[in-house]
C-alpha positions in Angstrom: 16.9 35.3 -23.4 14.0 33.1 -24.0 10.8 34.3 -22.3 9.6 32.3 -19.3 6.1 31.9 -20.7 4.4 32.4 -24.1 0.8 33.4 -25.0 -1.5 30.5 -24.0 -3.4 28.6 -26.7 -6.8 30.2 -26.7 -8.5 26.9 -27.7 -7.5 25.3 -24.4 -6.3 28.2 -22.4 -6.8 26.9 -18.9 -4.9 23.6 -19.5 -2.2 25.5 -21.4 -1.6 27.9 -18.5 -1.3 25.0 -16.0 1.0 23.1 -18.3 3.3 26.0 -19.0 3.9 26.8 -15.4 4.1 23.2 -14.4 6.8 22.5 -17.1 8.8 25.6 -16.0 9.0 24.1 -12.5 9.6 20.5 -13.5 12.3 21.5 -16.0 14.1 23.7 -13.4 13.5 27.0 -15.0 11.7 27.9 -11.8 13.3 26.5 -8.7 12.1 25.9 -5.2 11.7 29.3 -3.4 11.3 31.3 -6.7 8.4 33.6 -6.9 6.2 33.5 -10.0 5.9 36.8 -11.8 3.2 39.1 -10.3 -0.3 38.3 -11.3 -0.6 41.3 -13.6 2.7 40.3 -15.4 1.7 36.7 -15.7 -1.7 37.7 -17.1 0.0 39.8 -19.8 2.6 37.1 -20.6 0.0 34.4 -21.0 -2.7 36.6 -22.5 -5.3 35.2 -20.2 -8.0 36.5 -17.8 -7.4 37.0 -14.1 -10.1 34.4 -13.3 -8.4 31.8 -15.5 -5.0 32.5 -14.1 -6.2 32.3 -10.5 -7.9 29.0 -11.2 -4.8 27.6 -12.8 -2.7 28.7 -9.8 -5.2 26.9 -7.5 -4.7 23.7 -9.5 -0.9 24.0 -9.2 -1.2 24.6 -5.5 -3.3 21.4 -5.1 -0.7 19.5 -7.0 1.9 20.7 -4.5 4.0 22.6 -7.0 3.4 26.1 -5.6 2.3 27.8 -2.4 0.0 30.9 -2.5 1.2 33.3 0.1 -1.1 36.2 1.2 -0.3 39.6 2.5 2.6 42.0 1.8 5.3 40.2 -0.1 2.9 37.4 -0.9 2.3 35.7 -4.2 2.9 32.3 -5.8 6.1 30.6 -4.6 7.5 27.4 -6.1 7.8 24.4 -3.8 10.4 21.7 -3.9 9.2 18.8 -6.0 9.1 15.6 -3.8 7.6 12.2 -3.8 5.0 13.4 -1.3 2.6 14.4 -4.1 2.6 10.9 -5.6 2.3 9.3 -2.2 -0.8 11.4 -1.4 -2.5 10.5 -4.6 -1.8 6.8 -4.2 -2.9 7.0 -0.6 -6.2 8.6 -1.5 -6.8 5.9 -4.2 -6.3 3.2 -1.6 -8.4 4.8 1.1 -11.2 5.8 -1.2 -12.2 2.1 -1.7 -11.3 2.2 -5.4 -8.8 -0.6 -4.8 -9.9 -4.1 -4.0 -8.1 -6.7 -1.8 -7.3 -8.7 -4.9 -5.9 -5.7 -6.8 -3.7 -4.6 -3.9 -2.4 -8.2 -3.4 -1.7 -8.4 -7.2 0.3 -5.2 -7.1 2.2 -6.1 -3.9 3.0 -9.6 -5.1 4.8 -8.3 -8.2 6.1 -5.0 -6.8 7.4 -6.3 -3.5 8.8 -9.4 -5.3 11.0 -7.0 -7.4 11.9 -5.1 -4.2 13.3 -8.1 -2.3 15.0 -9.5 -5.4 16.9 -6.3 -5.7 17.5 -6.1 -2.0 19.2 -9.4 -2.1 21.8 -8.1 -4.5 22.3 -4.6 -2.9 21.9 -5.0 0.9 24.9 -4.0 2.9 26.1 -5.0 6.3 24.4 -2.1 8.0 21.1 -3.1 6.3 21.4 -6.7 7.5 22.2 -5.6 11.0 19.2 -3.4 11.1 17.0 -6.2 9.7 18.2 -8.6 12.4 17.3 -6.0 15.0 13.8 -5.5 13.6 13.2 -9.3 13.5 14.2 -9.6 17.2 11.8 -6.8 18.0 9.0 -8.5 16.1 9.8 -11.8 17.8 9.4 -10.2 21.2 6.1 -8.7 20.3 4.8 -12.0 18.8 5.8 -13.8 21.9 3.7 -11.4 24.0 0.5 -12.3 22.2 -2.4 -10.4 20.9 -2.0 -7.3 23.1 1.2 -6.5 21.2 -0.4 -6.6 17.8 -0.1 -2.9 17.0 3.6 -2.9 17.9 4.1 -6.0 15.9 2.5 -4.5 12.8 4.6 -1.4 13.2 7.8 -3.4 13.2 6.5 -5.5 10.3 6.0 -2.2 8.3 9.6 -1.1 9.2 10.9 -4.4 7.8 9.1 -4.0 4.5 10.3 -0.5 4.2 13.8 -1.6 5.0 13.6 -4.0 2.0 12.8 -1.0 -0.1 15.7 1.0 1.2 18.0 -1.8 0.4 17.2 -1.3 -3.3 18.8 2.2 -3.2 16.0 3.3 -5.5 13.8 6.3 -4.3 10.9 5.2 -6.5 10.6 1.8 -4.9 11.0 3.5 -1.5 8.3 6.1 -2.1 5.7 3.7 -3.5 6.3 1.0 -0.9 6.1 3.6 1.9 2.7 4.8 0.5 1.3 1.3 0.3 2.3 0.4 3.8 1.2 3.7 5.2 -2.3 2.8 4.1 -2.5 -1.0 4.2 -3.5 -1.0 7.8 -7.0 0.1 6.7 -7.3 -3.4 5.1 -5.8 -5.2 8.0 -8.2 -3.6 10.5 -11.2 -4.4 8.4 -10.4 -7.9 7.1 -7.5 -9.5 8.9 -8.0 -11.5 12.1 -4.5 -11.4 13.5 -4.0 -13.5 16.6 -0.8 -15.0 18.0 -0.8 -17.8 15.4 -0.9 -15.3 12.5 1.8 -13.1 14.0 4.1 -16.2 14.4 3.4 -17.2 10.8 4.0 -13.7 9.6 7.3 -13.6 11.5 8.4 -17.0 10.1 7.8 -15.7 6.6 9.9 -12.6 7.3 12.7 -14.7 8.8 12.7 -16.8 5.6 12.8 -13.8 3.3 15.6 -12.2 5.4 17.6 -15.4 5.2 17.3 -15.5 1.4 18.4 -11.8 1.3 21.4 -12.6 3.5 22.3 -15.5 1.1 21.9 -13.1 -1.8 19.4 -15.5 -3.3 17.1 -12.9 -5.0 14.9 -15.5 -6.7 14.1 -17.3 -3.5 13.4 -14.0 -1.7 11.0 -13.1 -4.4 9.1 -16.5 -4.2 8.9 -16.4 -0.4 7.6 -12.8 -0.3 5.0 -13.5 -3.0 3.8 -16.6 -1.1 3.6 -14.5 2.0 1.4 -11.8 0.3 -0.9 -14.5 -1.3 -1.4 -16.3 2.0 -2.3 -13.2 4.1 -4.5 -11.9 1.3 -6.4 -15.2 1.3 -7.0 -14.8 5.0 -8.5 -11.3 4.4 -10.7 -12.6 1.6 -12.3 -15.1 3.9 -13.6 -12.2 6.0 -17.5 -12.0 5.7 -17.3 -8.4 4.5 -14.5 -8.9 2.0 -16.7 -10.0 -0.9 -19.5 -7.5 -0.6 -19.8 -4.7 -3.2 -18.5 -1.4 -1.8 -16.5 -3.0 1.0 -13.2 -3.0 -0.8 -13.2 -6.7 -1.5 -12.8 -8.2 -4.9 -16.1 -6.9 -6.2 -15.8 -4.0 -8.6 
């Protein structure tokens, strides 16, 4: 039987220890719930020091690949690999002001264009029924005026995430959820969203939904991209949007 780990390359020992354990998890040789060998055994397998091994395990824990449990019966336990790790990294990138309004709009325009184009070809009856229900909710909130803005934005988010679910592709779903989990940061800073803007937003969503129902992916893409461009232009007009360090288009 092939050994789980080999002696780490001494020229880059820390990186090699991390990579070996990471690959064992990602390739399924170590599965969720499995315990890594005891520290002493791991140290002997990898021919590394205790301090290097412990630092490597801390890195793997930060990546969300293992959990370090203390006490009797503790040790390093493999965690299930999920999209959460990617989502957290992307969320941090957005929130840390390393993404400008223009960069986010550029990404959304292309990415969400792909999403709705696929949604138009893959949406089922249940999807469309749910979409109509969300649109009715959004219309009620828009009709209620500014005081319903938070509720309106929450339904708006649900609609965009539903478009992603229609693709039946977990990568689209995960990335779009991350973007919309963090995009409110931009809305709160730069978007003046009164009744007129809510009604305009809702009109755009009705049009995209109609194109999806008609299975016209090209039209859905064009409508969604125009929607993103227009609302990004509103945010870019905000006095703070162009100042360095305020997450505008300055880099």
